[in-house]
SELOFI-511990 format. One line per field, with one value per atom (N, C-alpha, C): chain; atom name; x, y, z; residue number from 0. Coordinates in steps of 0.001 Angstrom, whole numbers, plus 500000, padded with zeros to 6 digits. Layout:
BEGIN
chaine = c(A;...)
atome = c(CA;...)
east = c(X;...)
north = c(Y;...)
up = c(Z;...)
num = c(NUM;...)
***
This chain:
BEGIN
chaine = c(A;A;A;A;A;A;A;A;A;A;A;A;A;A;A;A;A;A;A;A;A;A;A;A;A;A;A;A;A;A;A;A;A;A;A;A;A;A;A;A;A;A;A;A;A;A;A;A;A;A;A;A;A;A;A;A;A;A;A;A;A;A;A;A;A;A;A;A;A;A;A;A;A;A;A;A;A;A;A;A;A;A;A;A;A;A;A;A;A;A;A;A;A;A;A;A;A;A;A;A;A;A;A;A;A;A;A;A;A;A;A;A;A;A;A;A;A;A;A;A;A;A;A;A;A;A;A;A;A;A;A;A;A;A;A;A;A;A;A;A;A;A;A;A;A;A;A;A;A;A;A;A;A;A;A;A;A;A;A;A;A;A;A;A;A;A;A;A;A;A;A;A;A;A;A;A;A;A;A;A;A;A;A;A;A;A;A;A;A;A;A;A;A;A;A;A;A;A;A;A;A;A;A;A;A;A;A;A;A;A;A;A;A;A;A;A;A;A;A;A;A;A;A;A;A;A;A;A;A;A;A;A;A;A;A;A;A;A;A;A;A;A;A;A;A;A;A;A;A;A;A;A;A;A;A;A;A;A;A;A;A;A;A;A;A;A;A;A;A;A;A;A;A;A;A;A;A;A;A;A;A;A;A;A;A;A;A;A;A;A;A;A;A;A;A;A;A;A;A;A;A;A;A;A;A;A;A;A;A;A;A;A;A;A;A;A;A;A;A;A;A;A;A;A;A;A;A;A;A;A;A;A;A;A;A;A;A;A;A;A;A;A;A;A;A;A;A;A;A;A;A;A;A;A;A;A;A;A;A;A;A;A;A;A;A;A;A;A;A;A;A;A;A;A;A;A;A;A;A;A;A;A;A;A;A;A;A;A;A;A;A;A;A;A;A;A;A;A;A;A;A;A;A;A;A;A;A;A;A;A;A;A;A;A;A;A;A;A;A;A;A;A;A;A;A;A;A;A;A;A;A;A;A;A;A;A;A;A;A;A;A;A;A;A;A;A;A;A;A;A;A;A;A;A;A;A;A;A;A;A;A;A;A;A;A;A;A;A;A;A;A;A;A;A;A;A;A;A;A;A;A;A;A;A;A;A;A;A;A;A;A;A;A;A;A;A;A;A;A;A;A;A;A;A;A;A;A;A;A;A;A;A;A;A;A;A;A;A;A;A;A;A;A;A;A;A;A;A;A;A;A;A;A;A;A;A;A;A;A;A;A;A;A;A;A;A;A;A;A;A;A;A;A;A;A;A;A;A;A;A;A;A;A;A;A;A;A;A;A;A;A;A;A;A;A;A;A;A;A;A;A;A;A;A;A;A;A;A;A;A;A;A;A;A;A;A;A;A;A;A;A;A;A;A;A;A;A;A;A;A;A;A;A;A;A;A;A;A;A;A;A;A;A;A;A;A;A;A;A;A;A;A;A;A;A;A;A;A;A;A;A;A;A;A;A;A;A;A;A;A;A;A;A;A;A;A;A;A;A;A;A;A;A;A;A;A;A;A;A;A;A;A;A;A;A;A;A;A;A;A;A;A;A;A;A;A;A;A;A;A;A;A;A;A;A;A;A;A;A;A;A;A;A;A;A;A;A;A;A;A;A;A;A;A;A;A;A;A;A;A;A;A;A;A;A;A;A;A;A;A;A;A;A;A;A;A;A;A;A;A;A;A;A;A)
atome = c(N;CA;C;N;CA;C;N;CA;C;N;CA;C;N;CA;C;N;CA;C;N;CA;C;N;CA;C;N;CA;C;N;CA;C;N;CA;C;N;CA;C;N;CA;C;N;CA;C;N;CA;C;N;CA;C;N;CA;C;N;CA;C;N;CA;C;N;CA;C;N;CA;C;N;CA;C;N;CA;C;N;CA;C;N;CA;C;N;CA;C;N;CA;C;N;CA;C;N;CA;C;N;CA;C;N;CA;C;N;CA;C;N;CA;C;N;CA;C;N;CA;C;N;CA;C;N;CA;C;N;CA;C;N;CA;C;N;CA;C;N;CA;C;N;CA;C;N;CA;C;N;CA;C;N;CA;C;N;CA;C;N;CA;C;N;CA;C;N;CA;C;N;CA;C;N;CA;C;N;CA;C;N;CA;C;N;CA;C;N;CA;C;N;CA;C;N;CA;C;N;CA;C;N;CA;C;N;CA;C;N;CA;C;N;CA;C;N;CA;C;N;CA;C;N;CA;C;N;CA;C;N;CA;C;N;CA;C;N;CA;C;N;CA;C;N;CA;C;N;CA;C;N;CA;C;N;CA;C;N;CA;C;N;CA;C;N;CA;C;N;CA;C;N;CA;C;N;CA;C;N;CA;C;N;CA;C;N;CA;C;N;CA;C;N;CA;C;N;CA;C;N;CA;C;N;CA;C;N;CA;C;N;CA;C;N;CA;C;N;CA;C;N;CA;C;N;CA;C;N;CA;C;N;CA;C;N;CA;C;N;CA;C;N;CA;C;N;CA;C;N;CA;C;N;CA;C;N;CA;C;N;CA;C;N;CA;C;N;CA;C;N;CA;C;N;CA;C;N;CA;C;N;CA;C;N;CA;C;N;CA;C;N;CA;C;N;CA;C;N;CA;C;N;CA;C;N;CA;C;N;CA;C;N;CA;C;N;CA;C;N;CA;C;N;CA;C;N;CA;C;N;CA;C;N;CA;C;N;CA;C;N;CA;C;N;CA;C;N;CA;C;N;CA;C;N;CA;C;N;CA;C;N;CA;C;N;CA;C;N;CA;C;N;CA;C;N;CA;C;N;CA;C;N;CA;C;N;CA;C;N;CA;C;N;CA;C;N;CA;C;N;CA;C;N;CA;C;N;CA;C;N;CA;C;N;CA;C;N;CA;C;N;CA;C;N;CA;C;N;CA;C;N;CA;C;N;CA;C;N;CA;C;N;CA;C;N;CA;C;N;CA;C;N;CA;C;N;CA;C;N;CA;C;N;CA;C;N;CA;C;N;CA;C;N;CA;C;N;CA;C;N;CA;C;N;CA;C;N;CA;C;N;CA;C;N;CA;C;N;CA;C;N;CA;C;N;CA;C;N;CA;C;N;CA;C;N;CA;C;N;CA;C;N;CA;C;N;CA;C;N;CA;C;N;CA;C;N;CA;C;N;CA;C;N;CA;C;N;CA;C;N;CA;C;N;CA;C;N;CA;C;N;CA;C;N;CA;C;N;CA;C;N;CA;C;N;CA;C;N;CA;C;N;CA;C;N;CA;C;N;CA;C;N;CA;C;N;CA;C;N;CA;C;N;CA;C;N;CA;C;N;CA;C;N;CA;C;N;CA;C;N;CA;C;N;CA;C;N;CA;C;N;CA;C;N;CA;C;N;CA;C;N;CA;C;N;CA;C;N;CA;C;N;CA;C;N;CA;C;N;CA;C;N;CA;C;N;CA;C;N;CA;C;N;CA;C;N;CA;C;N;CA;C;N;CA;C;N;CA;C;N;CA;C;N;CA;C;N;CA;C;N;CA;C;N;CA;C;N;CA;C;N;CA;C;N;CA;C;N;CA;C;N;CA;C;N;CA;C;N;CA;C;N;CA;C;N;CA;C;N;CA;C;N;CA;C;N;CA;C;N;CA;C;N;CA;C;N;CA;C;N;CA;C;N;CA;C)
east = c(017244;016015;016367;017305;017641;018650;019651;020792;020217;019268;018788;017802;017708;016695;017150;016746;016971;018422;018626;019981;021059;020758;021752;022333;021638;022189;022799;022846;023201;024575;024721;026106;026945;027333;028028;029205;030361;031386;031164;030731;030267;028909;028068;026761;026676;025808;025489;024735;024872;024371;023048;022004;020683;020401;021099;021285;021787;022847;023334;022509;021922;020907;019685;019259;018229;018576;019808;020503;020588;020942;021258;019908;018812;017497;017071;017130;016739;017353;018554;019341;018824;018703;018235;017090;015930;014639;014809;015706;015938;016474;017301;017863;016688;015931;014966;013718;013379;012125;012279;013166;013392;014344;013877;014646;016071;016893;018270;018330;017543;017600;017181;016356;015982;016888;017510;018646;019687;020103;021096;020881;019710;019276;019538;019423;019569;021049;021867;023321;023931;023334;023885;023724;022340;022229;022992;023114;024072;025576;025983;027314;027362;026395;026219;027246;027977;029000;028492;027244;026607;027269;027406;027920;029577;030270;031780;032003;033281;033756;033739;033401;033568;035023;035969;037397;038121;038843;039681;041167;041891;043290;044200;044645;045251;046446;047126;048392;048386;047048;047044;046650;046413;045883;046873;047981;048931;049236;048566;048718;047488;046519;045068;044963;045640;045312;044405;043926;042844;043426;044551;045098;046309;046846;048187;049270;050477;051588;051424;051672;051703;052869;053207;054302;054085;054942;054704;054513;054954;054724;053560;053026;051878;051046;050323;049410;048042;047439;046169;045088;044377;043202;041928;041265;039854;039555;038602;037557;037759;038893;039068;039057;039611;039553;038137;037127;035753;035497;036086;035758;036494;037403;038147;037062;035943;035028;033909;033923;032788;033377;032324;032726;032885;033684;034011;032742;031621;030369;029541;030056;029234;030108;031082;031856;031241;030288;029560;028725;028538;028011;028703;029969;030904;031380;030689;030780;029753;030199;029359;028332;028855;028005;026739;026829;025798;024819;025359;024694;024259;024972;024772;025719;025863;026771;026422;024993;024632;024598;024199;024139;025497;026583;027805;028426;028162;028656;028083;026841;026308;026664;026627;027167;028669;029640;030922;031080;030373;030249;029994;028857;028450;029647;030236;031224;032430;032748;033937;033467;032107;031684;031674;031325;030914;031881;032804;033949;035187;035835;036875;038168;039243;040494;041551;042339;043556;044794;045651;047019;048069;049062;050233;051351;052387;053491;054115;054160;054681;053871;052788;051903;051069;051728;051134;051564;052622;052899;051916;051030;049824;048613;048738;047638;047307;048431;048053;047298;048000;047430;046069;045793;044636;043486;043692;042847;042546;043624;043547;043109;043380;043281;041549;041225;039794;039244;038070;037573;037287;036368;035842;036371;037553;038209;037401;036382;035508;034921;034350;033822;032581;031759;030617;031114;032160;032771;032945;033190;033377;034860;034801;036001;035880;035100;034955;036210;036524;037918;037431;038335;038076;038273;039157;039470;038054;037058;035903;034875;035193;034261;034693;035936;036248;036132;035695;035372;035910;036385;037086;038320;039299;040656;041251;042068;042985;044496;045333;046704;047542;048416;049202;050625;051329;052651;053660;054826;055972;057195;058264;059615;059885;060356;060760;062220;062687;064051;064383;063206;063422;063147;063244;062889;061454;060404;059058;058543;059426;059108;057737;057942;056706;055472;055518;054478;053718;054798;054175;053567;054141;053323;051891;051764;050275;049503;050181;049366;048923;049749;049455;048209;048088;047094;045884;045764;044513;044015;044817;044315;043396;043480;042884;041529;041227;039987;038761;037906;036778;035695;035623;034450;035155;034432;034974;035183;036296;036563;036868;036680;037226;038567;039686;040869;041485;041898;042590;043916;044920;046401;046871;047540;048110;049648;050233;051723;052403;053078;053541;054866;054876;056128;056423;057310;057837;057887;057026;057074;057883;058855;059901;059360;059981;059475;059805;058795;058733;058412;058199;057608;056239;055908;054356;054019;053058;052962;052484;051910;051477;052431;053788;054696;054909;055249;055496;056515;056476;057219;057060;056539;056461;055782;054671;053967;054756;055462;056233;057301;057997;058935;058501;057395;056707;056431;055992;055463;056720;057834;059004;059587;059359;059776;059035;057843;057064;056666;057651;057404;057017;057798;057582;056400;055421;054286;053151;053323;052073;051730;052457;052137;051125;051332;050426;049127;049302;047970;047118;047907;047001;046387;047191;046588;045297;045436;044229;043034;043206;042202;041556;042366;041990;041240;041566;040728;039439;039009;037561;037490;038638;038794;038694;038071;038239;039271;040437;041579;041869;042093;042328;043767;044759;046154;046287;046996;047374;048521;049286;050371;050000;050625;050287;051474;051433;052399;051705;052071;051382;052428;053564;054430;054406;053867;054117;052657;052517;051083;050020;050110;048776;048617;049556;049613;049316;049827;049617;048980;048461;047887;047825;048170;048152;047541;046451;045839;046515;046547;047262;046058;046322;045254;044988;043733;043258;044080;044786;045604;046848;047148;048299;048158)
north = c(239069;238230;236630;236495;235080;234523;235491;234909;234787;235298;235227;234018;233393;232145;230943;229817;228521;228280;227478;226954;227865;229221;230163;230740;230297;230612;229503;228484;227238;227427;227201;227300;226224;225844;224643;225060;224564;224624;223397;222304;221235;220644;220636;220117;218561;218193;216710;216430;215063;214570;215169;214954;215166;216774;217488;219004;219488;218768;219141;218781;217676;217445;218533;218800;219853;221097;221551;222820;222791;221760;221645;221763;221124;221070;222523;223236;224638;225437;225464;226149;225887;224515;224209;224729;224856;225575;226874;227645;229131;229342;228419;228555;228341;227317;226757;227737;228470;229053;230648;231244;232674;233157;234455;234938;235447;235610;236135;237278;238352;239621;239309;238349;238122;237269;236299;235397;236507;237216;238379;238932;239253;239807;239071;237591;236466;236508;236443;236354;237514;238763;239910;239830;239283;239216;238139;237037;236078;236449;237401;237843;239037;239480;240891;240505;241719;241470;242112;242487;242937;244117;245256;246454;246642;245532;245659;245783;246133;246572;245373;245252;244164;244018;243855;243869;242664;242199;241165;241604;241458;241882;240635;240716;239627;239463;240621;240304;239447;239121;238337;236960;236724;235448;234164;234367;233306;233131;233971;233890;233454;233236;232935;231252;230564;229163;228822;229998;229683;229141;229871;229531;228646;228400;227811;228769;228321;228937;229577;230886;231544;232023;231528;231755;232341;232981;233705;232882;231384;230334;229417;229621;228470;229060;230228;230692;229999;229451;228539;229628;230345;231359;230579;230318;229865;228311;228191;229116;229679;229389;229619;231108;231941;233294;233805;233140;233717;233464;232489;232197;233163;233958;234753;235945;236096;237194;236526;235370;234759;234198;234118;233454;231994;231397;229891;229056;229569;228666;228921;229640;229968;229248;228720;228415;227197;226661;225564;226213;227487;228208;228141;227856;227825;226316;225392;223892;223500;222996;222588;221480;220590;219621;219992;221160;221929;222707;223357;224431;224017;223150;222847;223869;223404;224134;225506;225704;227045;227899;227539;228536;229052;227992;228241;229181;228854;229811;231214;231441;232790;233447;232688;233391;233889;233029;233446;234643;234795;235832;237104;237143;238176;238637;237671;237879;238750;238403;239004;240380;240476;241815;242851;242445;243419;243649;242677;242833;243607;244323;245018;244232;244113;243318;244337;244023;244923;244332;244867;244313;245303;244923;245888;245517;246224;246076;244709;244175;242861;241727;242006;240877;241241;242611;242956;241882;241240;240166;239094;238987;237988;238391;239846;240380;239531;239315;238556;237186;236675;235134;235143;236068;236429;236689;237603;237989;237029;236280;235514;233913;233508;231996;231669;230790;230334;230265;230793;230713;229400;228782;227352;226487;225924;224992;224093;223386;222452;222975;221749;222199;223150;223018;223950;225406;225569;226924;227507;226973;227564;228376;229560;230490;231649;231267;232508;232785;234013;234574;235894;236225;237526;238628;238434;239349;239977;239094;239684;240091;240041;240285;241397;241568;242489;243883;244550;246106;246984;246408;247270;246822;247734;247298;248381;248038;249047;248451;249413;249087;250104;249402;250241;249865;250917;250782;251593;250789;251825;251427;251915;251857;250081;249795;248581;248425;247326;247014;246412;246280;245734;246730;247936;249022;249052;248713;248739;247738;246648;245913;244878;244545;243706;244553;245877;246646;246988;247350;247675;246490;245293;243971;244040;244243;244279;245402;246549;247537;247353;246928;246551;245493;244679;243552;244250;245243;245997;246566;247044;247625;246744;245402;244459;244062;244581;244238;244637;243560;243623;244578;244822;245719;246950;248222;249469;249231;249500;249461;250613;250618;251689;251337;251996;251562;252769;252504;253462;252803;253848;253478;254592;253906;254689;254520;255695;255743;256023;255230;255437;256046;257122;258079;258415;258994;259426;260920;261565;263118;263176;263852;263884;264966;265036;266163;267511;268337;269693;269785;268606;268840;269040;269724;270012;269615;268525;267936;268967;270110;270923;272077;272176;273134;273170;274295;274334;273445;272882;271770;270391;270246;268895;267965;268288;267395;266981;267946;267465;266556;266874;265998;264543;264428;263053;262471;263174;262515;262021;262713;262408;261069;260851;259643;258368;258658;257432;257637;258303;258676;257398;256351;255130;254517;254840;254365;255088;256401;257170;256933;256441;256090;254840;253736;252733;253043;254126;254672;255291;256200;256919;255921;254786;253873;253248;253112;252394;253333;254624;255653;255595;255629;255452;254234;253237;251962;252180;253161;253241;253161;252799;252648;254064;254078;255294;255073;255809;255632;256908;256623;257767;257500;258421;258188;259257;258846;259613;259212;260283;260054;259950;258973;258972;258595;258999;258649;258416;257306;257143;257277;258024;257919;259210;260409;261621;262206;262598;263148;262459;261158;260461;260197;260572;260445;261734;261663;262689;262187;263076;262448;263630;263387;264346;263596;264324;263636;264312;263633;263800;264485;265367;265948;264875;265092;264119;263933;265074;265075;264152;263847;262900;261423)
up = c(692287;692345;692140;691073;690782;691706;692083;692979;694423;694736;696256;696422;695333;695647;694884;695197;694614;694410;693444;693288;693040;692745;692381;693847;694937;696339;697042;696457;697217;697765;699097;699808;699551;698155;697995;696937;697100;696012;694980;695305;694464;694982;694004;694287;694530;695416;695336;694055;693751;692571;692289;693188;692890;692714;693584;693333;691922;691676;690344;689141;689254;688169;688095;689301;689313;688976;689238;688860;687149;686690;685152;684538;685205;684544;684535;685762;685835;684780;684625;683720;682291;682048;680693;680376;681273;681159;680922;681555;681336;679896;679389;678056;677045;677238;676379;676140;677381;677430;677272;677681;677699;676750;676226;675205;675664;674691;675224;676045;675792;676548;677938;678268;679714;680173;679575;680024;680548;679589;680095;681346;681627;682871;684081;683911;684886;685093;683844;684003;684781;684455;685338;686825;687030;688534;689214;688465;688954;689120;688314;688430;689178;689849;690524;691836;692192;693022;694476;694387;695707;696203;695484;695922;695715;695703;695333;693838;693698;692332;691551;690387;689439;688847;689601;689180;689217;688382;688493;688286;689449;689474;688953;687856;687198;687741;688442;689056;690284;690719;691890;691480;690306;689785;690302;690141;690414;691855;692694;694203;694908;694063;694647;694626;693785;693511;692465;691709;690852;689476;689234;687857;687744;688851;688980;688652;688350;688128;686597;686481;685200;684761;683461;682702;681457;680888;679526;678450;678623;677569;677797;679132;679440;680403;680322;681406;680965;682012;681862;682418;681514;682243;682245;681263;681293;681870;682454;682802;684296;684878;686335;686562;685611;685848;686216;685561;685837;687340;687900;689376;690292;689727;690588;691109;690265;690530;691257;691688;692419;693766;694758;696008;695822;696343;696406;696309;697110;697162;695827;694896;693790;692299;692687;691527;690694;691212;690503;689220;689353;688257;686844;687227;685898;685724;686259;685957;684999;683765;682821;683105;684040;684664;685384;685874;686719;686095;685040;684395;682814;682306;680841;680031;678662;677877;677429;677165;676714;677751;678904;680028;680393;680452;680875;679627;678491;677428;677527;677616;677851;679037;680047;681517;681401;680715;680401;679662;678570;677813;678465;679283;679959;681144;681719;682766;682071;680697;680276;679578;679303;678881;679885;681029;682136;683369;683369;684448;683912;684961;684465;684926;684028;684263;684423;685490;685790;685823;684903;684793;685358;686198;686452;685390;685442;684574;684748;685833;685941;685484;685060;684585;683114;682563;681239;680162;680431;679517;679210;680204;680183;679002;678721;677865;676662;675845;674527;674683;675702;676060;676594;677495;678089;677137;676312;675294;674188;673811;672623;672903;674101;674410;674626;673924;673928;675481;675751;677051;677495;676432;676594;675595;675722;674680;674100;674816;674385;673092;672243;671066;671213;672255;672541;672787;673150;673272;672041;670946;669624;669620;669171;669239;670036;671198;672161;672802;672535;673229;673854;674935;675389;674612;673440;672497;671874;671783;671210;672127;673645;674548;675619;675920;676927;676407;677597;677147;678326;679411;680553;680931;680936;681194;681927;683021;683583;683583;683091;683040;683993;684805;685945;685416;684699;684138;684784;685058;685601;684729;685066;684422;684187;683173;682684;682293;682383;682092;680526;679870;678579;677370;677638;676779;676425;677249;676946;676013;675676;674652;675085;676339;676735;676944;677483;677419;676154;675246;673851;673177;673438;673029;673305;674718;675330;674817;674704;674038;672561;671819;670414;670361;671336;671357;671710;672404;672764;671446;670642;669368;668626;668844;668141;668856;670045;670669;669712;669731;668760;669230;670341;670992;671398;671291;671734;673237;673838;675127;675895;677153;678001;678672;678469;678850;679551;681056;681658;682010;681421;681521;682622;683813;684829;684491;684245;684261;685488;686213;687482;687526;688253;688281;689777;690177;691444;691383;692176;692206;693507;693416;694583;695438;696691;697689;697056;697170;696683;695305;694512;693143;693170;692280;691892;690510;690425;689172;688134;688340;687388;687051;687513;687183;685837;685371;683799;683431;682369;681685;682349;683389;684319;683229;682823;681962;680745;680150;678815;679133;680307;680798;680832;681645;681841;680706;679592;678429;677649;677811;677179;677653;679051;679591;679191;678787;678360;676766;676173;674654;673808;674090;673323;673413;674397;674501;673670;673580;672988;671544;670592;669328;669315;670275;670485;670996;672074;672691;671660;670865;669861;668875;668533;667652;668173;669742;670446;670151;670415;670315;668800;667787;666501;666251;666969;666662;667334;667890;668547;670136;670813;672224;672904;674011;674894;675802;675620;676307;677247;678524;679477;679904;679803;680385;681374;682558;683530;684135;684925;685614;687136;687763;689286;690106;691338;692201;693489;694269;695538;696765;696515;697500;698430;697954;698600;698997;700197;700547;700208;700274;699845;698432;697645;696289;695384;694033;693030;691973;691209;689846;688985;687643;686560;685378;685038;683660;682585;681528;680006;679145;678393;677325;676534;676057;675078;673695;673378;672199;672119;673290;673430;672695)
num = c(0;0;0;1;1;1;2;2;2;3;3;3;4;4;4;5;5;5;6;6;6;7;7;7;8;8;8;9;9;9;10;10;10;11;11;11;12;12;12;13;13;13;14;14;14;15;15;15;16;16;16;17;17;17;18;18;18;19;19;19;20;20;20;21;21;21;22;22;22;23;23;23;24;24;24;25;25;25;26;26;26;27;27;27;28;28;28;29;29;29;30;30;30;31;31;31;32;32;32;33;33;33;34;34;34;35;35;35;36;36;36;37;37;37;38;38;38;39;39;39;40;40;40;41;41;41;42;42;42;43;43;43;44;44;44;45;45;45;46;46;46;47;47;47;48;48;48;49;49;49;50;50;50;51;51;51;52;52;52;53;53;53;54;54;54;55;55;55;56;56;56;57;57;57;58;58;58;59;59;59;60;60;60;61;61;61;62;62;62;63;63;63;64;64;64;65;65;65;66;66;66;67;67;67;68;68;68;69;69;69;70;70;70;71;71;71;72;72;72;73;73;73;74;74;74;75;75;75;76;76;76;77;77;77;78;78;78;79;79;79;80;80;80;81;81;81;82;82;82;83;83;83;84;84;84;85;85;85;86;86;86;87;87;87;88;88;88;89;89;89;90;90;90;91;91;91;92;92;92;93;93;93;94;94;94;95;95;95;96;96;96;97;97;97;98;98;98;99;99;99;100;100;100;101;101;101;102;102;102;103;103;103;104;104;104;105;105;105;106;106;106;107;107;107;108;108;108;109;109;109;110;110;110;111;111;111;112;112;112;113;113;113;114;114;114;115;115;115;116;116;116;117;117;117;118;118;118;119;119;119;120;120;120;121;121;121;122;122;122;123;123;123;124;124;124;125;125;125;126;126;126;127;127;127;128;128;128;129;129;129;130;130;130;131;131;131;132;132;132;133;133;133;134;134;134;135;135;135;136;136;136;137;137;137;138;138;138;139;139;139;140;140;140;141;141;141;142;142;142;143;143;143;144;144;144;145;145;145;146;146;146;147;147;147;148;148;148;149;149;149;150;150;150;151;151;151;152;152;152;153;153;153;154;154;154;155;155;155;156;156;156;157;157;157;158;158;158;159;159;159;160;160;160;161;161;161;162;162;162;163;163;163;164;164;164;165;165;165;166;166;166;167;167;167;168;168;168;169;169;169;170;170;170;171;171;171;172;172;172;173;173;173;174;174;174;175;175;175;176;176;176;177;177;177;178;178;178;179;179;179;180;180;180;181;181;181;182;182;182;183;183;183;184;184;184;185;185;185;186;186;186;187;187;187;188;188;188;189;189;189;190;190;190;191;191;191;192;192;192;193;193;193;194;194;194;195;195;195;196;196;196;197;197;197;198;198;198;199;199;199;200;200;200;201;201;201;202;202;202;203;203;203;204;204;204;205;205;205;206;206;206;207;207;207;208;208;208;209;209;209;210;210;210;211;211;211;212;212;212;213;213;213;214;214;214;215;215;215;216;216;216;217;217;217;218;218;218;219;219;219;220;220;220;221;221;221;222;222;222;223;223;223;224;224;224;225;225;225;226;226;226;227;227;227;228;228;228;229;229;229;230;230;230;231;231;231;232;232;232;233;233;233;234;234;234;235;235;235;236;236;236;237;237;237;238;238;238;239;239;239;240;240;240;241;241;241;242;242;242;243;243;243;244;244;244;245;245;245;246;246;246;247;247;247)
***
């Protein structure tokens, strides 16, 4: 309803000054006159991806020009990461000058609560900074961090060369999430030709290969998060998949 009319559907990356002013006035009126539960409905509609998955692949971030170069010492996430979920013509919705401070703050909160963030093993080192870095560093943003908002995460992990140190650091960060989260962890393995993932002893061997990760995974579950772990291979016959029992 809201995205299909008025300023929320404007085909502009940057608004002309008069449209910018009108958009800010509209957003200000929404904030001033509507209760938060109704505003949340508006934010959900604005962020609706029209049938597509609401996923942000963080592994692609540095290749899209949204965030610039990402390094372990200086990744710059907010607020551009929000824009990765929007068409370029809608980026103005995350510009303070177009929507005002309160609208931007609440829209950003809704974004982090409802979208899923996907990290591969090459980029799992970004998790601590992504979750702990203030979303809106300006004073009006307060201490708003993804750590207190994110509720959906997918991790796709494979063999590492550092003894799992980087991966474990990321997993321990997830234990500190403030909201109960749904976390899917895909452990990438190679099922060789002729292997059957459900042969006797195969699961225990796979668990042994990733043994260092399971204490952190159990700690995540004990912290109230819904964690699903499975082994997957995409190399043979279109891929194989083996779910782990909840007891792990």
